[in-house]
C-alpha positions in Angstrom: 88.5 57.9 159.9 92.3 58.0 160.4 92.6 55.5 157.5 90.5 57.7 155.2 92.5 60.8 156.1 95.8 59.0 155.5 94.4 57.7 152.2 93.4 61.3 151.1 96.8 62.7 152.1 98.6 60.1 150.1 96.2 60.7 147.2 96.9 64.4 147.4 100.7 64.0 147.5 100.5 61.6 144.6 98.3 64.1 142.6 100.8 66.9 143.3 103.6 64.7 142.2 101.7 63.9 139.1 101.1 67.6 138.4 104.8 68.4 138.9 105.7 65.5 136.7 103.3 66.5 134.0 104.6 70.1 134.1 108.2 68.9 133.9 107.4 66.6 130.9 105.5 69.4 129.2 108.5 71.8 129.6 110.8 69.1 128.3 108.5 68.5 125.4 108.4 72.1 124.5 112.2 72.4 124.8 112.7 69.4 122.6 110.3 70.8 120.0 112.1 74.1 120.0 115.4 72.3 119.8 114.2 70.2 117.0 112.9 73.3 115.1 116.3 75.0 115.7 118.2 72.0 114.5 116.1 71.7 111.4 117.0 75.2 110.3 119.2 75.2 107.3 121.0 78.5 106.3 122.5 79.0 102.9 125.1 81.8 102.7 125.1 82.7 99.0 127.9 84.9 97.7 130.9 85.2 95.5 133.4 82.4 95.8 137.0 82.9 97.1 136.4 86.4 98.4 137.7 87.4 101.9 134.5 89.1 102.8 132.3 86.0 102.1 134.7 83.7 104.0 135.0 86.1 106.9 131.3 86.6 107.2 130.6 82.9 107.1 133.2 82.4 109.8 131.8 85.1 112.0 128.2 83.9 111.5 129.0 80.3 112.4 130.8 81.5 115.6 127.8 83.6 116.7 124.9 81.4 115.6 123.4 78.6 117.8 125.2 75.3 117.4 122.1 73.4 115.9 121.9 75.8 112.9 123.4 74.3 109.8 125.1 77.1 107.7 126.4 76.2 104.3 128.1 78.4 101.7 126.8 78.2 98.1 128.2 80.1 95.1 126.1 83.0 93.7 127.3 82.1 90.2 124.4 79.7 89.7 122.1 79.0 92.6 119.9 75.8 92.1 116.9 76.8 94.2 115.1 73.5 93.5 117.7 71.7 95.6 117.4 74.0 98.6 115.3 73.1 101.7 111.9 74.8 101.7 112.1 76.2 105.2 115.6 77.4 104.9 117.1 80.9 105.2 119.1 82.4 102.4 121.8 85.1 103.4 122.4 86.9 100.1 125.8 88.5 100.1 125.9 91.1 97.4 123.8 92.4 94.6 124.0 89.2 92.3 123.1 86.9 95.1 120.1 89.1 96.1 118.8 89.4 92.5 119.0 85.6 92.1 117.3 85.0 95.4 114.5 87.4 94.7 113.9 85.8 91.3 114.2 82.2 92.2 113.7 81.5 95.9 110.8 79.2 96.7 109.4 80.8 99.9 112.7 80.8 101.9 113.4 83.9 103.9 116.0 86.0 102.1 118.2 88.4 104.1 120.2 90.9 101.9 123.7 91.8 103.2 126.4 94.0 101.7 124.0 95.8 99.4 123.3 99.4 99.7 119.8 100.7 100.6 119.2 102.2 97.2 120.1 98.9 95.3 118.1 96.9 97.7 115.0 99.0 97.2 115.6 99.0 93.4 115.9 95.2 93.2 112.8 94.6 95.5 110.8 96.8 93.2 111.9 94.8 90.2 110.5 91.7 92.0 107.3 92.8 93.8 106.0 89.3 94.3 109.3 87.8 95.6 109.9 85.5 98.5 109.8 87.0 102.0 112.9 89.3 102.4 114.6 91.8 104.6 118.0 93.4 104.7 120.8 95.0 106.7 122.0 97.9 104.4 125.7 98.2 103.6 125.7 102.0 103.9 125.6 103.9 107.1 122.4 106.0 107.7 122.8 109.6 106.7 121.4 110.6 110.1 124.2 108.8 111.9 126.9 110.3 109.6 125.5 113.8 110.1 125.5 113.4 113.9 129.1 112.4 113.6 129.9 115.5 111.6 128.0 117.5 114.4 130.2 116.0 117.1 133.3 116.9 115.1 132.2 120.4 114.0 129.4 121.6 116.4 129.0 124.8 114.3 128.0 122.8 111.2 124.5 123.8 109.9 124.5 122.5 106.3 125.7 119.4 104.6 126.1 118.8 100.9 125.1 115.4 99.7 126.5 114.6 96.2 124.8 112.1 94.0 124.5 111.1 90.4 120.7 111.5 90.3 118.3 113.5 92.6 117.7 111.9 96.0 114.0 111.7 97.0 114.4 110.4 100.6 116.7 112.9 102.3 115.4 114.0 105.7 113.1 117.0 105.2 113.9 118.4 108.7 117.4 119.2 110.1 119.4 116.3 111.5 121.6 117.2 114.5 120.9 120.9 113.7 121.9 120.5 110.0 120.0 120.8 106.8 121.0 118.1 104.3 121.0 119.5 100.8 121.3 117.4 97.7 123.5 118.2 94.8 122.8 115.8 91.9 125.3 115.6 89.0 122.5 115.3 86.5 121.5 118.8 87.2 124.9 120.4 86.5 127.1 120.8 83.4 130.0 119.0 85.0 131.2 117.3 88.2 133.3 120.4 88.9 130.3 122.7 88.9 128.4 120.3 91.1 131.3 120.2 93.5 131.7 124.0 93.5 128.1 124.6 94.2 128.1 122.3 97.1 131.3 123.7 98.6 130.1 127.3 98.3 126.9 126.7 100.1 127.5 124.1 102.8 129.8 123.5 105.8 131.0 120.0 104.7 130.3 117.1 102.2 128.4 114.1 103.3 129.3 111.1 101.1 127.0 108.2 100.1 127.6 104.9 98.3 127.1 106.3 94.8 129.9 105.0 92.6 129.1 107.4 89.8 130.3 110.2 92.2 132.4 108.6 94.8 134.9 106.3 93.1 138.6 105.7 92.7 139.0 108.1 89.8 137.2 111.0 91.3 137.8 110.9 95.1 141.3 112.6 94.9 139.8 115.5 93.0 136.8 115.8 95.5 139.1 115.7 98.5 141.7 118.2 97.2 139.0 120.6 96.1 137.1 120.3 99.4 140.3 121.0 101.5 141.1 124.1 99.3 137.7 125.4 100.5 138.5 124.4 104.0 135.8 121.8 103.9 135.9 118.1 104.8 134.2 114.8 103.7 132.3 112.5 106.1 132.0 108.9 104.7 130.9 107.2 102.7 133.1 104.2 103.9 136.2 103.2 105.7 138.1 103.0 102.4 137.5 106.7 101.8 138.7 107.6 105.2 141.9 105.9 104.4 142.0 107.8 101.2 141.6 111.2 102.9 138.0 111.7 104.1 137.9 113.0 107.7 135.7 110.4 109.3 133.0 107.9 108.9 130.9 105.3 110.7 131.3 101.7 109.4 130.2 98.1 110.3 132.4 95.0 110.1 131.5 91.5 109.0 131.2 90.6 112.7 128.7 93.5 113.2 126.7 92.2 110.2 126.9 88.5 111.5 125.7 89.6 115.0 122.6 91.4 113.6 121.9 88.7 111.1 121.8 86.1 113.9 119.3 88.3 115.8 117.1 88.7 112.7 117.0 85.0 112.2 116.1 84.3 115.8 113.3 86.9 115.6 112.1 85.3 112.4 111.8 81.9 114.1 109.7 83.4 116.8 107.5 85.9 114.8 107.3 83.8 111.6 107.6 87.0 109.5 110.6 89.0 108.3 111.7 92.0 110.3 111.7 95.4 108.4 114.9 96.1 106.4 117.3 98.4 108.4 120.7 99.8 108.7 123.3 98.1 110.7 122.8 98.7 114.4 126.4 97.9 115.3 129.2 100.1 114.1 132.5 101.7 114.7 134.0 105.1 114.0 137.1 105.8 112.0 139.0 109.2 112.0 141.8 110.4 109.8 143.9 112.2 112.3 146.3 113.7 109.7 143.3 115.3 107.9 142.0 116.6 111.2 145.3 118.3 111.9 145.6 119.8 108.4 142.2 121.4 108.9 143.2 122.5 112.4 140.4 120.5 114.0 140.7 119.1 117.5 138.3 116.3 117.8 137.5 113.4 120.3 139.1 110.1 119.5 137.2 107.4 117.5 136.0 105.4 120.6 134.6 108.6 122.3 132.8 109.5 119.1 131.4 106.0 118.8 130.2 106.0 122.4 128.4 109.4 122.0 126.7 108.3 118.9 125.5 105.1 120.5 124.1 107.0 123.4 122.4 109.4 121.1 120.8 106.6 119.1 119.7 104.8 122.3 117.8 107.9 123.2 115.9 108.1 119.9 
């Protein structure tokens, strides 16, 4: 009997060891498979050659992405899609790269970067049967910009949004206690009349990435006219703050690289593209000289950024 019991005990120990060994081998097999899948991932960064933004983004993306990913830059001048790996991911930097990718990609996931929301929606409508795609929009969301204005001027109740054509997707309800009203250039006799109407009926101007309105030749006139009315401009980008806008939120190439890495990792897990979205990571820029000229005492940029991040986390 003692011999039988000893034999059973040894058999049980052996079976437990086998179960542990089997579990370890299964975990190692799954890890190896995941690693192999990760290693096989090819990422093509398509964009204009010899531009600082493309070079900086590629550098940031390589620094943040897992080591097994193989990122390679290709020029958007002429992308040869027949030579690209079928299971690859294409990061399309700019409108030309996006258009080519939507028209020619062979099933690869396309992630649009440095393209405004309006241009992304326009191009995806032109190619309704295109390859799987998603985007991180170049422009900051109007809701975020309006909340920034509310932190700077808590009494603000109306914002004038200038555009070349009527906007159909403005929030219908107030944002941060403000009603966003559109003033499209196409409905006025001149840019001056459009600007006067907006300044007479709103507390400030909320800029968007519409180059028919906000461009180098018109921004000086817009800013000077606004300040004569004791009004300010929020946005639409960091360049406009440097030119004289009061403040804006903006995202850097590192912000885009960070979010792109997260989107690709999610795609490997879900096997489907995430919805297109605005950048989740951002900073705030404030033109202190403009604030002083308008007799505004406002928190510093880091405090404004923190308060915006807290507000969005609560949404």
